[in-house]
C-alpha positions in Angstrom: -27.0 49.8 -3.8 -28.7 51.9 -0.5 -26.5 54.2 1.0 -26.8 55.9 4.0 -25.5 58.9 4.6 -25.7 61.7 7.5 -24.0 65.0 7.6 -24.0 67.3 10.6 -23.7 71.4 10.2 -22.2 73.1 13.0 -24.5 75.9 11.9 -27.5 74.3 13.3 -26.9 76.1 16.5 -26.7 79.3 15.0 -30.4 79.7 14.6 -30.7 82.2 17.1 -28.3 84.8 15.6 -28.5 83.6 11.8 -32.5 84.6 12.3 -31.5 88.2 13.1 -27.8 88.4 10.6 -29.6 86.2 7.3 -29.4 89.2 5.5 -25.7 90.2 5.7 -24.3 86.6 5.9 -23.6 84.3 2.6 -20.4 85.1 0.2 -16.6 84.7 0.6 -15.4 84.4 3.8 -12.5 86.6 4.5 -10.6 87.3 7.7 -13.0 90.0 8.5 -15.7 88.5 7.3 -17.9 88.4 10.7 -17.0 91.5 11.7 -18.4 93.0 8.4 -21.4 91.0 9.3 -21.6 92.7 12.9 -21.3 96.2 10.9 -23.9 96.3 8.8 -26.3 94.5 11.2 -25.4 97.2 13.5 -24.7 94.8 16.5 -22.2 93.4 18.6 -20.6 89.9 19.1 -22.6 89.5 21.9 -25.5 88.8 19.4 -23.5 85.9 18.5 -25.7 83.6 21.2 -25.3 79.8 20.3 -28.2 77.1 20.9 -27.0 74.8 23.6 -29.8 72.5 23.3 -28.8 72.2 19.9 -24.8 72.2 20.2 -25.6 69.4 22.7 -27.9 67.6 20.1 -24.7 68.1 18.1 -22.2 66.4 19.9 -24.6 63.4 21.4 -25.4 62.7 18.0 -21.6 62.5 16.5 -20.9 60.7 20.2 -23.3 57.9 19.8 -22.3 57.5 15.6 -18.6 57.5 16.6 -18.5 54.1 18.3 -20.0 52.2 15.3 -18.7 54.2 12.3 -15.6 54.8 10.5 -16.3 56.5 7.8 -16.5 60.1 9.3 -15.1 63.1 7.0 -15.0 67.0 8.3 -15.2 69.6 6.0 -15.1 73.4 5.7 -17.8 73.8 3.3 -21.0 71.6 2.8 -21.0 71.2 -0.7 -17.6 69.2 0.0 -19.4 66.4 0.9 -20.0 65.7 -2.6 -15.7 64.9 -2.6 -16.4 61.9 -1.0 -19.7 60.8 -2.1 -18.8 58.3 -5.4 -21.2 60.2 -8.1 -19.8 57.9 -10.7 -21.7 54.7 -9.2 -24.6 54.7 -11.0 -26.2 51.9 -9.0 -26.1 53.6 -5.5 -29.4 55.5 -4.3 -28.6 57.9 -1.2 -30.6 57.9 2.0 -29.6 61.1 3.5 -29.9 62.8 7.4 -28.9 66.3 7.2 -29.2 67.7 10.9 -29.0 71.8 9.8 -30.3 75.3 9.7 -30.6 75.1 5.9 -32.2 72.4 3.7 -29.6 72.7 1.0 -31.9 72.2 -2.2 -32.2 74.9 -3.5 -33.3 78.6 -2.7 -33.0 80.5 -6.1 -33.3 79.3 -9.8 -30.1 79.9 -10.8 -29.1 77.0 -8.0 -31.1 74.7 -9.7 -29.8 76.0 -13.5 -26.2 75.0 -11.6 -26.6 71.6 -10.3 -29.2 70.2 -12.8 -27.8 71.6 -16.2 -23.6 71.9 -15.5 -23.8 69.9 -12.3 -21.9 72.3 -10.0 -22.9 73.9 -6.7 -22.4 75.8 -3.9 -23.3 74.9 0.3 -26.9 76.4 -1.0 -27.8 73.0 -3.6 -25.4 70.3 -2.5 -28.7 68.5 -2.0 -30.0 68.7 -6.1 -26.7 67.1 -7.2 -27.8 63.9 -6.0 -30.6 64.2 -8.5 -32.5 61.4 -8.8 -30.5 58.6 -7.4 -31.5 60.4 -3.9 -34.1 58.4 -2.8 -34.9 59.9 1.0 -34.0 62.7 2.5 -34.6 63.8 6.4 -33.7 67.0 7.3 -33.7 67.9 11.0 -34.3 71.8 11.2 -34.9 74.7 13.3 -38.2 76.3 14.0 -37.0 79.2 12.5 -35.9 77.7 9.1 -36.6 78.7 5.5 -38.9 75.7 4.2 -38.2 74.8 0.9 -41.0 75.5 -1.1 -40.7 73.5 -4.5 -41.5 70.3 -5.6 -39.4 67.1 -5.3 -38.9 63.8 -6.8 -37.8 61.9 -3.3 -39.2 61.7 -0.1 -39.0 64.4 1.8 -39.1 64.6 5.7 -38.2 67.9 8.1 -39.0 67.3 11.5 -38.1 69.4 13.9 -35.2 68.6 16.3 -38.2 67.4 19.1 -39.4 64.9 16.2 -35.7 63.8 15.2 -34.9 60.1 14.1 -32.9 58.2 16.3 -29.2 58.0 14.3 -27.1 56.1 16.6 -27.9 52.3 15.9 -27.7 53.0 12.0 -25.1 51.9 10.0 -24.0 54.7 8.2 -21.4 54.8 4.6 -20.7 58.8 5.3 -21.1 60.8 8.5 -19.7 64.0 7.3 -19.6 67.0 9.7 -19.2 70.3 7.9 -18.1 74.2 9.7 -20.3 76.2 7.0 -17.8 79.3 8.4 -20.6 81.5 6.3 -23.0 81.1 8.6 -21.4 80.0 11.8 -20.2 82.8 13.6 -16.1 82.9 14.2 -17.0 82.7 18.0 -17.8 79.9 17.7 -15.7 77.7 15.3 -13.8 75.8 18.3 -16.6 73.4 18.5 -16.0 72.1 15.1 -12.4 71.8 15.9 -13.6 69.8 19.4 -15.2 67.4 17.3 -12.3 66.7 15.2 -10.0 66.5 18.6 -13.0 63.9 19.9 -12.6 62.3 17.1 -8.6 61.5 16.9 -8.4 61.1 20.5 -11.5 58.1 20.2 -10.3 56.9 16.9 -6.2 57.2 17.6 -6.1 58.5 14.1 -5.5 61.7 12.0 -9.3 63.0 11.2 -9.8 63.7 7.1 -10.4 67.4 7.1 -11.5 68.6 3.6 -11.0 72.4 3.2 -11.7 72.4 -0.2 -15.2 73.2 -2.3 -17.0 70.8 -4.4 -16.7 73.1 -7.6 -16.6 77.2 -7.7 -19.6 78.9 -7.1 -21.3 79.4 -10.5 -21.9 83.3 -11.1 -20.8 83.0 -14.6 -24.5 81.5 -15.2 -26.5 84.1 -13.0 
């Protein structure tokens, strides 16, 4: 059965400062995480410039799909989307659109090992866990996003925002919004909570907010 999945990562609007802080982000998020990023990069919070154009796109897409779709989930981490996909349903085929600064397929050999051999993942490779049932993947990316260098078994499209498909009229089986606190500066987390507030006001019910991971990071296999 065809399953249409739309996911929005808030770090899509972080591409301006991620370009300068990429060497210092990633890993365990603590209360002092972003202060440490600033210390290591030798910059100040003035460097956390959000991409207002991308932010407006996120809000416009979200408001558009919210009207006609009920299965909307919010999550702290992007890999937690897999908690809301029934991977045991072998007859399902996935058609995924991901609005994200990162492609989330795999960035290192260990990511492929995690997803293919152990079925485990972090935020960098949750797409790969979908396996052969992923039939089509559209990644709406930034101009300065790092492109995927490997070969895929699924149809893979990676348009820039200006060439992104119209998403508002599709019937989505799942809409998932990720905060990604490793890559979205804490100065901008309130945008994520604004989306939750908009959902709860518009739908008149509490939002589903997943704060767990899909699996632990598989450092023992490195």
